[in-house]
All heavy atoms as TSV, in Angstrom:
chain	resi	resn	atom	element	x	y	z
A	1	MET	N	N	38.478	92.848	96.636
A	1	MET	CA	C	39.823	92.706	97.129
A	1	MET	C	C	40.408	91.401	96.595
A	1	MET	O	O	39.825	90.341	96.768
A	1	MET	CB	C	39.779	92.675	98.652
A	1	MET	CG	C	41.075	92.856	99.303
A	1	MET	SD	S	40.654	93.282	101.006
A	1	MET	CE	C	42.051	92.882	101.847
A	2	LYS	N	N	41.579	91.480	95.973
A	2	LYS	CA	C	42.209	90.309	95.387
A	2	LYS	C	C	42.929	89.498	96.462
A	2	LYS	O	O	43.589	90.075	97.327
A	2	LYS	CB	C	43.228	90.726	94.334
A	2	LYS	CG	C	42.632	91.337	93.108
A	2	LYS	CD	C	43.727	91.656	92.118
A	2	LYS	CE	C	43.177	92.289	90.877
A	2	LYS	NZ	N	44.236	92.620	89.928
A	3	PRO	N	N	42.817	88.185	96.408
A	3	PRO	CA	C	43.590	87.383	97.365
A	3	PRO	C	C	45.072	87.416	96.998
A	3	PRO	O	O	45.428	87.473	95.823
A	3	PRO	CB	C	43.013	85.974	97.202
A	3	PRO	CG	C	42.408	85.960	95.847
A	3	PRO	CD	C	41.973	87.366	95.561
A	4	ARG	N	N	45.899	87.397	98.028
A	4	ARG	CA	C	47.332	87.394	97.788
A	4	ARG	C	C	47.793	85.987	97.439
A	4	ARG	O	O	47.281	85.021	97.987
A	4	ARG	CB	C	48.089	87.871	99.031
A	4	ARG	CG	C	47.887	89.343	99.276
A	4	ARG	CD	C	48.963	89.885	100.112
A	4	ARG	NE	N	48.605	89.816	101.522
A	4	ARG	CZ	C	49.427	90.151	102.496
A	4	ARG	NH1	N	50.629	90.551	102.241
A	4	ARG	NH2	N	49.039	90.079	103.739
A	5	PRO	N	N	48.759	85.870	96.538
A	5	PRO	CA	C	49.260	84.536	96.209
A	5	PRO	C	C	50.014	83.945	97.400
A	5	PRO	O	O	50.607	84.668	98.203
A	5	PRO	CB	C	50.203	84.780	95.029
A	5	PRO	CG	C	50.542	86.218	95.084
A	5	PRO	CD	C	49.403	86.912	95.774
A	6	ASP	N	N	49.949	82.629	97.515
A	6	ASP	CA	C	50.672	81.957	98.588
A	6	ASP	C	C	52.162	82.069	98.335
A	6	ASP	O	O	52.627	81.916	97.203
A	6	ASP	CB	C	50.284	80.472	98.646
A	6	ASP	CG	C	48.838	80.298	99.063
A	6	ASP	OD1	O	48.337	81.154	99.814
A	6	ASP	OD2	O	48.212	79.318	98.629
A	7	PRO	N	N	52.941	82.324	99.390
A	7	PRO	CA	C	54.393	82.384	99.202
A	7	PRO	C	C	54.931	80.988	98.888
A	7	PRO	O	O	54.422	79.983	99.358
A	7	PRO	CB	C	54.914	82.894	100.544
A	7	PRO	CG	C	53.845	82.562	101.518
A	7	PRO	CD	C	52.561	82.580	100.763
A	8	ILE	N	N	55.939	80.944	98.070
A	8	ILE	CA	C	56.566	79.674	97.720
A	8	ILE	C	C	57.464	79.259	98.873
A	8	ILE	O	O	58.348	80.007	99.297
A	8	ILE	CB	C	57.371	79.800	96.419
A	8	ILE	CG1	C	56.440	80.174	95.272
A	8	ILE	CG2	C	58.108	78.499	96.116
A	8	ILE	CD1	C	57.155	80.506	93.994
A	9	VAL	N	N	57.228	78.085	99.404
A	9	VAL	CA	C	57.985	77.600	100.550
A	9	VAL	C	C	59.424	77.347	100.137
A	9	VAL	O	O	59.690	76.742	99.109
A	9	VAL	CB	C	57.351	76.303	101.101
A	9	VAL	CG1	C	58.165	75.748	102.248
A	9	VAL	CG2	C	55.920	76.567	101.519
A	10	GLY	N	N	60.354	77.813	100.967
A	10	GLY	CA	C	61.762	77.581	100.712
A	10	GLY	C	C	62.420	78.615	99.817
A	10	GLY	O	O	63.621	78.603	99.648
A	11	GLU	N	N	61.656	79.497	99.242
A	11	GLU	CA	C	62.235	80.504	98.372
A	11	GLU	C	C	62.657	81.705	99.210
A	11	GLU	O	O	61.833	82.330	99.869
A	11	GLU	CB	C	61.242	80.953	97.309
A	11	GLU	CG	C	61.815	81.976	96.358
A	11	GLU	CD	C	60.827	82.406	95.310
A	11	GLU	OE1	O	60.058	81.574	94.836
A	11	GLU	OE2	O	60.826	83.604	94.986
A	12	GLN	N	N	63.930	81.999	99.197
A	12	GLN	CA	C	64.449	83.145	99.930
A	12	GLN	C	C	65.377	83.919	99.021
A	12	GLN	O	O	66.198	83.331	98.326
A	12	GLN	CB	C	65.210	82.706	101.174
A	12	GLN	CG	C	64.354	82.023	102.195
A	12	GLN	CD	C	65.172	81.592	103.399
A	12	GLN	OE1	O	66.384	81.735	103.433
A	12	GLN	NE2	N	64.499	81.068	104.392
A	13	THR	N	N	65.239	85.215	99.036
A	13	THR	CA	C	66.156	86.036	98.268
A	13	THR	C	C	67.183	86.610	99.222
A	13	THR	O	O	66.831	87.151	100.267
A	13	THR	CB	C	65.418	87.171	97.546
A	13	THR	OG1	O	64.715	87.945	98.515
A	13	THR	CG2	C	64.439	86.625	96.523
A	14	GLN	N	N	68.428	86.440	98.898
A	14	GLN	CA	C	69.514	86.917	99.746
A	14	GLN	C	C	69.758	88.389	99.431
A	14	GLN	O	O	69.931	88.762	98.265
A	14	GLN	CB	C	70.762	86.081	99.459
A	14	GLN	CG	C	71.866	86.271	100.448
A	14	GLN	CD	C	71.583	85.649	101.801
A	14	GLN	OE1	O	70.450	85.528	102.232
A	14	GLN	NE2	N	72.606	85.255	102.477
A	15	PRO	N	N	69.776	89.250	100.441
A	15	PRO	CA	C	70.061	90.667	100.189
A	15	PRO	C	C	71.467	90.852	99.616
A	15	PRO	O	O	72.368	90.067	99.901
A	15	PRO	CB	C	69.966	91.308	101.568
A	15	PRO	CG	C	69.248	90.332	102.418
A	15	PRO	CD	C	69.499	88.980	101.825
A	16	ILE	N	N	71.624	91.863	98.825
A	16	ILE	CA	C	72.925	92.160	98.224
A	16	ILE	C	C	73.748	92.961	99.216
A	16	ILE	O	O	73.296	93.980	99.744
A	16	ILE	CB	C	72.748	92.950	96.920
A	16	ILE	CG1	C	71.975	92.092	95.914
A	16	ILE	CG2	C	74.089	93.374	96.350
A	16	ILE	CD1	C	71.580	92.828	94.661
A	17	ILE	N	N	74.970	92.486	99.465
A	17	ILE	CA	C	75.887	93.182	100.367
A	17	ILE	C	C	76.851	93.982	99.495
A	17	ILE	O	O	77.567	93.396	98.676
A	17	ILE	CB	C	76.670	92.191	101.249
A	17	ILE	CG1	C	75.705	91.307	102.039
A	17	ILE	CG2	C	77.608	92.942	102.178
A	17	ILE	CD1	C	76.389	90.182	102.795
A	18	PRO	N	N	76.884	95.301	99.658
A	18	PRO	CA	C	77.812	96.116	98.859
A	18	PRO	C	C	79.266	95.709	99.110
A	18	PRO	O	O	79.602	95.171	100.159
A	18	PRO	CB	C	77.563	97.547	99.358
A	18	PRO	CG	C	76.217	97.505	99.985
A	18	PRO	CD	C	76.047	96.118	100.530
A	19	ASP	N	N	80.114	95.948	98.135
A	19	ASP	CA	C	81.523	95.588	98.226
A	19	ASP	C	C	82.282	96.678	98.989
A	19	ASP	O	O	82.852	97.587	98.393
A	19	ASP	CB	C	82.102	95.402	96.819
A	19	ASP	CG	C	83.481	94.790	96.842
A	19	ASP	OD1	O	83.810	94.111	97.836
A	19	ASP	OD2	O	84.235	94.986	95.866
A	20	LYS	N	N	82.244	96.574	100.316
A	20	LYS	CA	C	82.923	97.534	101.191
A	20	LYS	C	C	83.620	96.764	102.302
A	20	LYS	O	O	83.272	95.630	102.591
A	20	LYS	CB	C	81.902	98.486	101.842
A	20	LYS	CG	C	81.188	99.390	100.871
A	20	LYS	CD	C	80.037	100.143	101.486
A	20	LYS	CE	C	80.341	100.844	102.777
A	20	LYS	NZ	N	79.229	101.692	103.243
A	21	LEU	N	N	84.583	97.414	102.963
A	21	LEU	CA	C	85.266	96.776	104.090
A	21	LEU	C	C	84.452	96.884	105.366
A	21	LEU	O	O	84.349	95.928	106.130
A	21	LEU	CB	C	86.645	97.412	104.311
A	21	LEU	CG	C	87.684	97.145	103.235
A	21	LEU	CD1	C	88.964	97.907	103.559
A	21	LEU	CD2	C	87.963	95.669	103.117
A	22	TYR	N	N	83.901	98.060	105.619
A	22	TYR	CA	C	83.174	98.294	106.862
A	22	TYR	C	C	81.801	98.888	106.571
A	22	TYR	O	O	81.613	99.619	105.601
A	22	TYR	CB	C	83.946	99.250	107.771
A	22	TYR	CG	C	85.219	98.641	108.303
A	22	TYR	CD1	C	86.446	98.953	107.749
A	22	TYR	CD2	C	85.179	97.751	109.372
A	22	TYR	CE1	C	87.613	98.392	108.241
A	22	TYR	CE2	C	86.328	97.188	109.872
A	22	TYR	CZ	C	87.542	97.509	109.301
A	22	TYR	OH	O	88.693	96.937	109.799
A	23	PHE	N	N	80.851	98.557	107.448
A	23	PHE	CA	C	79.479	99.052	107.327
A	23	PHE	C	C	79.059	99.652	108.655
A	23	PHE	O	O	79.349	99.085	109.713
A	23	PHE	CB	C	78.523	97.896	106.995
A	23	PHE	CG	C	78.859	97.173	105.728
A	23	PHE	CD1	C	79.779	96.142	105.728
A	23	PHE	CD2	C	78.249	97.523	104.539
A	23	PHE	CE1	C	80.086	95.475	104.562
A	23	PHE	CE2	C	78.548	96.858	103.364
A	23	PHE	CZ	C	79.469	95.829	103.380
A	24	ARG	N	N	78.345	100.760	108.622
A	24	ARG	CA	C	77.800	101.351	109.844
A	24	ARG	C	C	76.521	100.626	110.216
A	24	ARG	O	O	75.904	99.941	109.394
A	24	ARG	CB	C	77.530	102.833	109.640
A	24	ARG	CG	C	78.818	103.617	109.427
A	24	ARG	CD	C	78.507	105.035	109.182
A	24	ARG	NE	N	79.083	105.805	110.288
A	24	ARG	CZ	C	79.026	107.100	110.380
A	24	ARG	NH1	N	78.387	107.794	109.478
A	24	ARG	NH2	N	79.579	107.716	111.380
A	25	ILE	N	N	76.108	100.785	111.467
A	25	ILE	CA	C	74.960	100.043	111.980
A	25	ILE	C	C	73.691	100.318	111.182
A	25	ILE	O	O	72.887	99.423	110.947
A	25	ILE	CB	C	74.755	100.301	113.490
A	25	ILE	CG1	C	73.747	99.297	114.061
A	25	ILE	CG2	C	74.344	101.742	113.741
A	25	ILE	CD1	C	73.712	99.276	115.576
A	26	GLY	N	N	73.503	101.533	110.714
A	26	GLY	CA	C	72.315	101.859	109.922
A	26	GLY	C	C	72.295	101.128	108.594
A	26	GLY	O	O	71.244	100.675	108.135
A	27	GLU	N	N	73.467	101.007	107.965
A	27	GLU	CA	C	73.557	100.282	106.702
A	27	GLU	C	C	73.254	98.798	106.903
A	27	GLU	O	O	72.521	98.195	106.122
A	27	GLU	CB	C	74.959	100.423	106.108
A	27	GLU	CG	C	75.324	101.823	105.691
A	27	GLU	CD	C	76.772	101.949	105.301
A	27	GLU	OE1	O	77.650	101.496	106.055
A	27	GLU	OE2	O	77.030	102.495	104.209
A	28	VAL	N	N	73.816	98.229	107.968
A	28	VAL	CA	C	73.602	96.812	108.250
A	28	VAL	C	C	72.130	96.567	108.584
A	28	VAL	O	O	71.543	95.581	108.132
A	28	VAL	CB	C	74.508	96.329	109.399
A	28	VAL	CG1	C	74.237	94.874	109.727
A	28	VAL	CG2	C	75.977	96.529	109.042
A	29	ALA	N	N	71.526	97.462	109.337
A	29	ALA	CA	C	70.114	97.321	109.686
A	29	ALA	C	C	69.255	97.341	108.426
A	29	ALA	O	O	68.310	96.555	108.300
A	29	ALA	CB	C	69.693	98.439	110.638
A	30	GLN	N	N	69.575	98.201	107.488
A	30	GLN	CA	C	68.811	98.287	106.243
A	30	GLN	C	C	69.000	97.021	105.414
A	30	GLN	O	O	68.032	96.489	104.858
A	30	GLN	CB	C	69.244	99.515	105.449
A	30	GLN	CG	C	68.417	99.748	104.220
A	30	GLN	CD	C	68.801	101.036	103.511
A	30	GLN	OE1	O	69.868	101.580	103.745
A	30	GLN	NE2	N	67.941	101.498	102.642
A	31	ILE	N	N	70.218	96.508	105.320
A	31	ILE	CA	C	70.495	95.289	104.556
A	31	ILE	C	C	69.737	94.108	105.159
A	31	ILE	O	O	69.143	93.303	104.452
A	31	ILE	CB	C	72.011	94.999	104.517
A	31	ILE	CG1	C	72.734	96.045	103.670
A	31	ILE	CG2	C	72.283	93.598	103.968
A	31	ILE	CD1	C	74.247	96.011	103.786
A	32	ALA	N	N	69.762	94.009	106.506
A	32	ALA	CA	C	69.145	92.878	107.189
A	32	ALA	C	C	67.635	93.040	107.356
A	32	ALA	O	O	66.937	92.068	107.656
A	32	ALA	CB	C	69.794	92.687	108.554
A	33	GLY	N	N	67.133	94.250	107.207
A	33	GLY	CA	C	65.700	94.479	107.354
A	33	GLY	C	C	65.239	94.487	108.803
A	33	GLY	O	O	64.124	94.079	109.099
A	34	VAL	N	N	66.120	94.936	109.705
A	34	VAL	CA	C	65.777	95.039	111.125
A	34	VAL	C	C	66.136	96.437	111.615
A	34	VAL	O	O	66.817	97.192	110.929
A	34	VAL	CB	C	66.510	93.969	111.984
A	34	VAL	CG1	C	66.110	92.567	111.578
A	34	VAL	CG2	C	68.017	94.141	111.902
A	35	GLU	N	N	65.688	96.759	112.807
A	35	GLU	CA	C	66.021	98.049	113.411
A	35	GLU	C	C	67.406	97.964	114.062
A	35	GLU	O	O	67.830	96.881	114.495
A	35	GLU	CB	C	64.982	98.413	114.473
A	35	GLU	CG	C	63.595	98.667	113.908
A	35	GLU	CD	C	63.536	99.913	113.042
A	35	GLU	OE1	O	64.233	100.897	113.340
A	35	GLU	OE2	O	62.783	99.888	112.056
A	36	PRO	N	N	68.118	99.092	114.181
A	36	PRO	CA	C	69.449	99.069	114.793
A	36	PRO	C	C	69.465	98.518	116.225
A	36	PRO	O	O	70.430	97.853	116.617
A	36	PRO	CB	C	69.880	100.540	114.776
A	36	PRO	CG	C	69.140	101.120	113.621
A	36	PRO	CD	C	67.816	100.411	113.603
A	37	TYR	N	N	68.398	98.741	116.999
A	37	TYR	CA	C	68.407	98.234	118.366
A	37	TYR	C	C	68.429	96.701	118.394
A	37	TYR	O	O	68.948	96.105	119.336
A	37	TYR	CB	C	67.232	98.778	119.183
A	37	TYR	CG	C	65.869	98.251	118.806
A	37	TYR	CD1	C	65.381	97.073	119.354
A	37	TYR	CD2	C	65.054	98.945	117.913
A	37	TYR	CE1	C	64.122	96.588	119.015
A	37	TYR	CE2	C	63.799	98.470	117.572
A	37	TYR	CZ	C	63.336	97.295	118.131
A	37	TYR	OH	O	62.102	96.814	117.794
A	38	VAL	N	N	67.898	96.067	117.347
A	38	VAL	CA	C	67.936	94.603	117.258
A	38	VAL	C	C	69.383	94.143	117.086
A	38	VAL	O	O	69.823	93.182	117.725
A	38	VAL	CB	C	67.054	94.105	116.092
A	38	VAL	CG1	C	67.187	92.602	115.902
A	38	VAL	CG2	C	65.606	94.500	116.314
A	39	LEU	N	N	70.142	94.846	116.266
A	39	LEU	CA	C	71.546	94.492	116.071
A	39	LEU	C	C	72.333	94.661	117.364
A	39	LEU	O	O	73.171	93.822	117.703
A	39	LEU	CB	C	72.164	95.349	114.961
A	39	LEU	CG	C	71.570	95.160	113.562
A	39	LEU	CD1	C	72.189	96.146	112.595
A	39	LEU	CD2	C	71.767	93.734	113.089
A	40	ARG	N	N	72.050	95.730	118.098
A	40	ARG	CA	C	72.758	95.939	119.368
A	40	ARG	C	C	72.424	94.824	120.356
A	40	ARG	O	O	73.286	94.356	121.090
A	40	ARG	CB	C	72.408	97.311	119.946
A	40	ARG	CG	C	73.008	98.454	119.130
A	40	ARG	CD	C	72.891	99.791	119.843
A	40	ARG	NE	N	71.512	100.248	119.952
A	40	ARG	CZ	C	70.874	100.971	119.042
A	40	ARG	NH1	N	71.495	101.317	117.931
A	40	ARG	NH2	N	69.632	101.349	119.243
A	41	TYR	N	N	71.172	94.363	120.349
A	41	TYR	CA	C	70.783	93.254	121.222
A	41	TYR	C	C	71.486	91.969	120.790
A	41	TYR	O	O	71.994	91.219	121.624
A	41	TYR	CB	C	69.266	93.063	121.205
A	41	TYR	CG	C	68.823	91.823	121.941
A	41	TYR	CD1	C	68.877	91.772	123.332
A	41	TYR	CD2	C	68.400	90.697	121.258
A	41	TYR	CE1	C	68.499	90.630	124.014
A	41	TYR	CE2	C	68.008	89.554	121.936
A	41	TYR	CZ	C	68.066	89.528	123.316
A	41	TYR	OH	O	67.696	88.390	123.988
A	42	TRP	N	N	71.526	91.708	119.489
A	42	TRP	CA	C	72.171	90.494	118.996
A	42	TRP	C	C	73.641	90.449	119.375
A	42	TRP	O	O	74.195	89.377	119.565
A	42	TRP	CB	C	72.008	90.378	117.487
A	42	TRP	CG	C	70.622	89.978	117.051
A	42	TRP	CD1	C	69.588	89.569	117.850
A	42	TRP	CD2	C	70.113	89.951	115.721
A	42	TRP	NE1	N	68.473	89.293	117.099
A	42	TRP	CE2	C	68.757	89.513	115.791
A	42	TRP	CE3	C	70.656	90.258	114.483
A	42	TRP	CZ2	C	67.966	89.369	114.660
A	42	TRP	CZ3	C	69.860	90.116	113.357
A	42	TRP	CH2	C	68.530	89.678	113.442
A	43	GLU	N	N	74.276	91.611	119.477
A	43	GLU	CA	C	75.688	91.648	119.905
A	43	GLU	C	C	75.853	91.027	121.285
A	43	GLU	O	O	76.881	90.426	121.577
A	43	GLU	CB	C	76.204	93.089	119.943
A	43	GLU	CG	C	76.406	93.700	118.582
A	43	GLU	CD	C	76.784	95.164	118.694
A	43	GLU	OE1	O	77.339	95.572	119.745
A	43	GLU	OE2	O	76.528	95.909	117.745
A	44	THR	N	N	74.854	91.169	122.152
A	44	THR	CA	C	74.942	90.593	123.497
A	44	THR	C	C	74.655	89.100	123.494
A	44	THR	O	O	75.092	88.393	124.396
A	44	THR	CB	C	73.953	91.281	124.465
A	44	THR	OG1	O	72.612	91.024	124.035
A	44	THR	CG2	C	74.202	92.779	124.529
A	45	GLU	N	N	73.923	88.618	122.491
A	45	GLU	CA	C	73.522	87.211	122.435
A	45	GLU	C	C	74.456	86.333	121.601
A	45	GLU	O	O	74.536	85.139	121.829
A	45	GLU	CB	C	72.099	87.094	121.871
A	45	GLU	CG	C	71.051	87.745	122.742
A	45	GLU	CD	C	70.926	87.084	124.109
A	45	GLU	OE1	O	70.881	85.841	124.180
A	45	GLU	OE2	O	70.879	87.839	125.112
A	46	PHE	N	N	75.128	86.915	120.622
A	46	PHE	CA	C	76.005	86.159	119.726
A	46	PHE	C	C	77.432	86.699	119.819
A	46	PHE	O	O	77.724	87.790	119.333
A	46	PHE	CB	C	75.513	86.255	118.276
A	46	PHE	CG	C	74.109	85.753	118.081
A	46	PHE	CD1	C	73.040	86.640	118.003
A	46	PHE	CD2	C	73.852	84.400	117.999
A	46	PHE	CE1	C	71.744	86.178	117.827
A	46	PHE	CE2	C	72.555	83.924	117.814
A	46	PHE	CZ	C	71.510	84.816	117.741
A	47	PRO	N	N	78.342	85.934	120.429
A	47	PRO	CA	C	79.727	86.404	120.600
A	47	PRO	C	C	80.447	86.698	119.282
A	47	PRO	O	O	81.375	87.502	119.252
A	47	PRO	CB	C	80.419	85.250	121.329
A	47	PRO	CG	C	79.325	84.432	121.911
A	47	PRO	CD	C	78.125	84.633	121.049
A	48	SER	N	N	80.024	86.067	118.185
A	48	SER	CA	C	80.688	86.308	116.901
A	48	SER	C	C	80.370	87.693	116.328
A	48	SER	O	O	81.031	88.134	115.402
A	48	SER	CB	C	80.299	85.229	115.895
A	48	SER	OG	O	78.909	85.242	115.672
A	49	LEU	N	N	79.370	88.360	116.894
A	49	LEU	CA	C	79.046	89.725	116.472
A	49	LEU	C	C	79.717	90.695	117.426
A	49	LEU	O	O	79.205	90.975	118.505
A	49	LEU	CB	C	77.534	89.952	116.477
A	49	LEU	CG	C	76.720	89.149	115.486
A	49	LEU	CD1	C	75.241	89.479	115.643
A	49	LEU	CD2	C	77.165	89.418	114.072
A	50	ALA	N	N	80.866	91.169	117.034
A	50	ALA	CA	C	81.600	92.121	117.864
A	50	ALA	C	C	82.179	93.206	116.961
A	50	ALA	O	O	83.364	93.177	116.636
A	50	ALA	CB	C	82.704	91.410	118.630
A	51	PRO	N	N	81.332	94.145	116.533
A	51	PRO	CA	C	81.839	95.179	115.626
A	51	PRO	C	C	82.851	96.083	116.322
A	51	PRO	O	O	82.782	96.307	117.527
A	51	PRO	CB	C	80.589	95.962	115.243
A	51	PRO	CG	C	79.665	95.756	116.383
A	51	PRO	CD	C	79.941	94.376	116.891
A	52	LYS	N	N	83.818	96.534	115.539
A	52	LYS	CA	C	84.775	97.509	116.065
A	52	LYS	C	C	84.056	98.831	116.215
A	52	LYS	O	O	83.013	99.070	115.616
A	52	LYS	CB	C	85.944	97.677	115.100
A	52	LYS	CG	C	86.791	96.447	114.972
A	52	LYS	CD	C	87.965	96.732	114.078
A	52	LYS	CE	C	88.850	95.498	114.011
A	52	LYS	NZ	N	90.074	95.740	113.294
A	53	LYS	N	N	84.624	99.696	117.024
A	53	LYS	CA	C	84.058	101.036	117.155
A	53	LYS	C	C	85.066	102.053	116.632
A	53	LYS	O	O	86.265	101.934	116.879
A	53	LYS	CB	C	83.700	101.324	118.611
A	53	LYS	CG	C	82.548	100.456	119.088
A	53	LYS	CD	C	81.889	101.008	120.294
A	53	LYS	CE	C	80.712	100.131	120.680
A	53	LYS	NZ	N	80.054	100.599	121.864
A	54	SER	N	N	84.560	103.031	115.922
A	54	SER	CA	C	85.425	104.077	115.382
A	54	SER	C	C	85.840	105.018	116.508
A	54	SER	O	O	85.373	104.885	117.640
A	54	SER	CB	C	84.683	104.849	114.286
A	54	SER	OG	O	83.622	105.594	114.857
A	55	GLY	N	N	86.651	105.960	116.182
A	55	GLY	CA	C	87.089	106.942	117.167
A	55	GLY	C	C	85.941	107.753	117.735
A	55	GLY	O	O	86.007	108.245	118.866
A	56	THR	N	N	84.866	107.876	116.975
A	56	THR	CA	C	83.698	108.628	117.438
A	56	THR	C	C	82.652	107.729	118.087
A	56	THR	O	O	81.577	108.193	118.451
A	56	THR	CB	C	83.045	109.391	116.260
A	56	THR	OG1	O	82.694	108.453	115.245
A	56	THR	CG2	C	83.998	110.443	115.702
A	57	GLY	N	N	82.957	106.422	118.215
A	57	GLY	CA	C	82.051	105.511	118.895
A	57	GLY	C	C	81.042	104.812	118.004
A	57	GLY	O	O	80.184	104.086	118.489
A	58	HIS	N	N	81.128	105.012	116.691
A	58	HIS	CA	C	80.204	104.349	115.762
A	58	HIS	C	C	80.619	102.898	115.571
A	58	HIS	O	O	81.797	102.593	115.455
A	58	HIS	CB	C	80.197	105.040	114.393
A	58	HIS	CG	C	79.637	106.415	114.435
A	58	HIS	ND1	N	78.305	106.678	114.208
A	58	HIS	CD2	C	80.206	107.610	114.679
A	58	HIS	CE1	C	78.091	107.969	114.309
A	58	HIS	NE2	N	79.233	108.563	114.604
A	59	ARG	N	N	79.635	102.005	115.524
A	59	ARG	CA	C	79.912	100.599	115.275
A	59	ARG	C	C	80.266	100.404	113.809
A	59	ARG	O	O	79.578	100.900	112.928
A	59	ARG	CB	C	78.691	99.753	115.620
A	59	ARG	CG	C	78.456	99.604	117.090
A	59	ARG	CD	C	77.106	98.943	117.329
A	59	ARG	NE	N	76.923	98.541	118.703
A	59	ARG	CZ	C	76.578	99.361	119.683
A	59	ARG	NH1	N	76.370	100.636	119.431
A	59	ARG	NH2	N	76.444	98.920	120.918
A	60	LEU	N	N	81.329	99.636	113.571
A	60	LEU	CA	C	81.755	99.331	112.215
A	60	LEU	C	C	81.778	97.819	112.044
A	60	LEU	O	O	82.615	97.133	112.625
A	60	LEU	CB	C	83.146	99.917	111.933
A	60	LEU	CG	C	83.245	101.439	112.008
A	60	LEU	CD1	C	84.691	101.887	111.849
A	60	LEU	CD2	C	82.366	102.080	110.958
A	61	TYR	N	N	80.843	97.315	111.253
A	61	TYR	CA	C	80.717	95.883	111.016
A	61	TYR	C	C	81.538	95.488	109.793
A	61	TYR	O	O	81.534	96.181	108.781
A	61	TYR	CB	C	79.255	95.510	110.747
A	61	TYR	CG	C	78.352	95.662	111.933
A	61	TYR	CD1	C	77.765	96.875	112.235
A	61	TYR	CD2	C	78.071	94.573	112.754
A	61	TYR	CE1	C	76.921	97.022	113.325
A	61	TYR	CE2	C	77.225	94.699	113.843
A	61	TYR	CZ	C	76.655	95.919	114.125
A	61	TYR	OH	O	75.829	96.049	115.201
A	62	ARG	N	N	82.226	94.353	109.891
A	62	ARG	CA	C	82.936	93.794	108.745
A	62	ARG	C	C	81.972	92.942	107.929
A	62	ARG	O	O	80.909	92.563	108.402
A	62	ARG	CB	C	84.114	92.936	109.210
A	62	ARG	CG	C	85.236	93.786	109.815
A	62	ARG	CD	C	86.272	92.916	110.432
A	62	ARG	NE	N	85.678	92.462	111.707
A	62	ARG	CZ	C	86.085	91.429	112.400
A	62	ARG	NH1	N	87.077	90.703	111.986
A	62	ARG	NH2	N	85.495	91.092	113.525
A	63	ARG	N	N	82.361	92.628	106.711
A	63	ARG	CA	C	81.502	91.847	105.811
A	63	ARG	C	C	81.119	90.506	106.438
A	63	ARG	O	O	79.975	90.069	106.337
A	63	ARG	CB	C	82.211	91.634	104.477
A	63	ARG	CG	C	81.360	90.897	103.477
A	63	ARG	CD	C	82.061	90.750	102.131
A	63	ARG	NE	N	81.143	90.235	101.166
A	63	ARG	CZ	C	80.341	90.960	100.414
A	63	ARG	NH1	N	80.359	92.267	100.522
A	63	ARG	NH2	N	79.510	90.391	99.552
A	64	LYS	N	N	82.054	89.834	107.085
A	64	LYS	CA	C	81.776	88.535	107.704
A	64	LYS	C	C	80.685	88.661	108.771
A	64	LYS	O	O	79.816	87.797	108.895
A	64	LYS	CB	C	83.062	87.958	108.322
A	64	LYS	CG	C	82.897	86.621	108.950
A	64	LYS	CD	C	82.551	85.582	107.914
A	64	LYS	CE	C	82.432	84.209	108.572
A	64	LYS	NZ	N	81.798	83.243	107.723
A	65	GLU	N	N	80.706	89.756	109.527
A	65	GLU	CA	C	79.676	89.986	110.538
A	65	GLU	C	C	78.316	90.238	109.893
A	65	GLU	O	O	77.286	89.779	110.397
A	65	GLU	CB	C	80.077	91.140	111.453
A	65	GLU	CG	C	81.272	90.794	112.315
A	65	GLU	CD	C	81.897	92.013	112.995
A	65	GLU	OE1	O	81.806	93.120	112.433
A	65	GLU	OE2	O	82.497	91.818	114.056
A	66	VAL	N	N	78.318	90.936	108.769
A	66	VAL	CA	C	77.064	91.186	108.058
A	66	VAL	C	C	76.499	89.867	107.542
A	66	VAL	O	O	75.295	89.605	107.654
A	66	VAL	CB	C	77.272	92.185	106.893
A	66	VAL	CG1	C	75.998	92.340	106.078
A	66	VAL	CG2	C	77.748	93.530	107.418
A	67	GLU	N	N	77.353	88.979	107.041
A	67	GLU	CA	C	76.895	87.673	106.581
A	67	GLU	C	C	76.327	86.869	107.735
A	67	GLU	O	O	75.314	86.179	107.584
A	67	GLU	CB	C	78.049	86.924	105.918
A	67	GLU	CG	C	78.481	87.547	104.599
A	67	GLU	CD	C	79.775	86.982	104.047
A	67	GLU	OE1	O	80.427	86.151	104.732
A	67	GLU	OE2	O	80.158	87.365	102.921
A	68	THR	N	N	76.954	86.950	108.907
A	68	THR	CA	C	76.459	86.252	110.091
A	68	THR	C	C	75.088	86.787	110.485
A	68	THR	O	O	74.179	86.018	110.818
A	68	THR	CB	C	77.447	86.418	111.264
A	68	THR	OG1	O	78.715	85.885	110.883
A	68	THR	CG2	C	76.947	85.697	112.511
A	69	ILE	N	N	74.914	88.089	110.427
A	69	ILE	CA	C	73.635	88.709	110.758
A	69	ILE	C	C	72.538	88.219	109.818
A	69	ILE	O	O	71.420	87.931	110.240
A	69	ILE	CB	C	73.747	90.249	110.737
A	69	ILE	CG1	C	74.568	90.718	111.938
A	69	ILE	CG2	C	72.382	90.922	110.705
A	69	ILE	CD1	C	75.017	92.136	111.878
A	70	LEU	N	N	72.861	88.077	108.554
A	70	LEU	CA	C	71.867	87.607	107.587
A	70	LEU	C	C	71.483	86.149	107.838
A	70	LEU	O	O	70.377	85.741	107.517
A	70	LEU	CB	C	72.382	87.789	106.164
A	70	LEU	CG	C	72.518	89.238	105.699
A	70	LEU	CD1	C	73.114	89.303	104.311
A	70	LEU	CD2	C	71.181	89.944	105.738
A	71	GLU	N	N	72.391	85.369	108.421
A	71	GLU	CA	C	72.066	83.990	108.773
A	71	GLU	C	C	71.103	83.939	109.939
A	71	GLU	O	O	70.259	83.050	110.014
A	71	GLU	CB	C	73.333	83.207	109.111
A	71	GLU	CG	C	74.183	82.888	107.913
A	71	GLU	CD	C	75.412	82.107	108.290
A	71	GLU	OE1	O	75.403	81.417	109.335
A	71	GLU	OE2	O	76.392	82.185	107.532
A	72	VAL	N	N	71.247	84.872	110.891
A	72	VAL	CA	C	70.383	84.911	112.060
A	72	VAL	C	C	68.995	85.281	111.601
A	72	VAL	O	O	68.006	84.707	111.917
A	72	VAL	CB	C	70.879	85.938	113.100
A	72	VAL	CG1	C	69.899	86.089	114.226
A	72	VAL	CG2	C	72.256	85.556	113.611
């Protein structure tokens, strides 16, 4: 079994955010690498995360909210 290389400290790759106005919760979860329930929880903890809801009740995140999520 080969040993894994040590991760380089401080090296972070920023996920690519597609050029769109609105993102659904599943898309944001995939970009951020978390489950959708984590995003719903973060909405209760961070007032700056307040996605609009569509007529059918789907959460629609703006690009600024997606950037905030990536900071968290």
